[in-house]
Every structure is written in C-alpha cells, then in structure tokens.
N, C-alpha and C positions, 0 to 999 in steps of 0.2 A: 796429615795424620798418619798415612802409610809410608813406610820407607821404600826404597827401591827394590827390596827383596819381596815385598808383598804385592799381590795381584790386586788391581783396582779397576773397576769399570770406568771411573772418571779419568784415570790415567790413560786407559786404552783409548778413550775417545779423544783425549788431547794428542796422543801419539798418532792416531789416525788422521786428525786434522793437519798435524804438522807434515805427515807423509804426503797428504794431498798437495799442500803448498810446495813441498820439495819437488813433487812430481811435476807440478805446473811449471816450476822454475826450470827444471831439467828440460821439459818440452820447449820452452821459450828460448833457452840458451843452447839447446841441442847437446847438453852435457849427459853422457851416458852414465858418468859417476853419480850425478844427482838422481838420475832415474833409478839406478840400482839401490842407492841408499834409501830412496822413497819406498821401493818395494820391500826392502829388509825391514824398514820401520812399520809398514803396513802389516807384514807378517808378525812382527813382535806385538803390534797393537791387538791383532786378532787373538794371538796366544794369551795375552794378558787378560782380555775380555773373557775368553774361555775358562782360564784358570780362576777368574774372580767369581765364576757361576758354578764351579765344581764343588761337589759335596760327596764325601764318602759316607755310606750309611751301613750300619750293622745293628739290626734290630731298631731299638729306639735311640741309639747313639749316632751322632753325626759329627763329622770332622771335615776341616777344609784345609786347603794348601797354606793358608795364612796361620795355621795353628789354632783356629777357633774350634771350640767343642761345644756341643749342646745336646740336650736330650729332648725328645718329642714330648708334646703335651700328652698326658695319659689318654685323652679322648682318641688320639690318633691310633694308638696301639690297641685299645679296647674296641674301638670301632672296627678296625681291621679284623680282629679276632671274631667279633660278632658277625661280620660278613661271611667269614670262613665257615663258622658254625651254621649260619643261616643257609648258605649254599649247600652244606652237607646234609642238613635236614631236608631241604627242598629235593635234593637228589634221592635221598633215601625214601622220602615220601612218594616220589614218583616211581621208584623201583618197587616198592612194596604195595603200592596202590592206595596209600593213605593221604587222602586229600587234606585232612586236618594237619598232618605233619608237614606237608608241602606248603600249606598256607603259612603255617607258623614259621617255617624256614624263610619264605619270601618276606614276611614281616620283620624277622630278625635281621635278614640281609639289608633291607631297606633302612631300618633303624641304625644299623652299623655304619652304613654309608653316610647318614646324617651326622652321626657321632664323630666319625673320622673327619668329616668336612668341618665341623665345629672345632676340633683340635687343630686342624691346619690353619684355619682362620685366626685362632688364638696365637699360634706360633708366628704366623705371618705379621700380625699386628704387633705383637710384643718384640718381635725381631726388628721391625722398622723403628719402633719407639726406642728401643735400647741402643740401636746403632746411632740414632740422633743424639741420645743422651751421652754415649761414649764419644762421639765426635766433638760435641760442644764441651763436654768435660775436659777432653784432651786439649782443645784449644785454650780453654781457661787455665789449665795446668801449665801449658807451654808459656803463656803470657806471664804467669807468676813464677816460672822457673822451677816448679814442682815436678821434677822428673819422675819420681816414684808414682805420683798421682797420674801423670801423663801416661805412663805404662800401664797402670791400672785401667785407665779409660780406653787405652788402645785394645787391651784384652777384652774389655766389655764390648766394644765395637765389633771385634773379630768374632766373638762368640755369638753375638746377636746376628751378625751377618750370616754366620753358619746356620742358625735357626731359621732365618728368613729364606735363605737359599734352599734349605731342605724342604721347607713347606712349598715353596715355589715348584721345586722339581716334582714333588709328589702330585701337586695340583696339575701341573702340565702333563704328567704321565697319565693321569686319569682322563684329562681332556682329549689326549691323543688316542686313548683306548676305544 
C-alpha cells in the first residue's frame, strides 16, 4: 500500500527483522561489512517507525509526514476548552473565596475531561476503521488496475492514520501527565 517514500510501522518491523538476520550472519562469518549494514538498517528501521508515529498538530488540525491530514472530533476541542474554563473558574473561586464558583469549575473541568476523552476515542476508532477500509480498498483497486481508486484509497488510509496517531499521541500525553 505504501511506497518507499512513506513511513510505515510494518516496513520498519520488517527492516528491523532483516537487520537482525544480517547482524547474526555478520557475527557468524565475522564480516564487518554485514555488521555495519545491519546497524545501518536498524537505524533506518527505527527512523521509519518514529516517522510513522509522528503527527504535527495545530489546533484541531493534524498532519503527518505521509501527507495525511485530519481534523479532531469536535468533542476533543470543546472538552479541552471546558477544562480550561473549569480550571479558571476553580482558581478564581479559590482566589475570591467562592466555594460555589470553585465547585462549578471543578465540575466543568471534569466534564471537559470526559468530553475530550470521548472525542479521542471517536477519532481513534474511526481512524483505525478508515485505515482498514483504505488498505482493503487499495488492494482491491490494485488488483483491478484502477490506479485512480488506488490513489484515493491510499489518501484515505493516510488521512485515517493521521487521525489515529493524533488521538494516540494525545492519549499518551495525558497518561504521562
């Protein structure tokens, strides 16, 4: 599905496995050339894997090295905004001594977290589903020789991968916090 210019997690795993075999061969034969080629291939595989998980984010817009573009589910953006407002109300309530405003802020913050999580799960699920559709559609188009449809399915796959990776990155960021 991907050409050699696109990053792919699967390709990175294949390159890593080939590098392991090449390294073992180099160790058995004592070939420094095989060992250095194996190291270069391992480095390439690591870079491919990293690139396949990279997503640039600007507000609700996401982009990837493969050219995929996606927008966040509105619940992600609205949930984040509700968390910000809730935190501000909570701080202001604490500052002025208003327990009601503080509690209102805590509630809005908690609701915003739930709303954002709902949007992330929606993006994650639709990203995975659309990647599969793009991959399978691309295979079907390749078999029938429909190059235009094949390109359309590749773009669908890449956009869906960007959506999925963006959600994964945000979920991981929150888990690390």
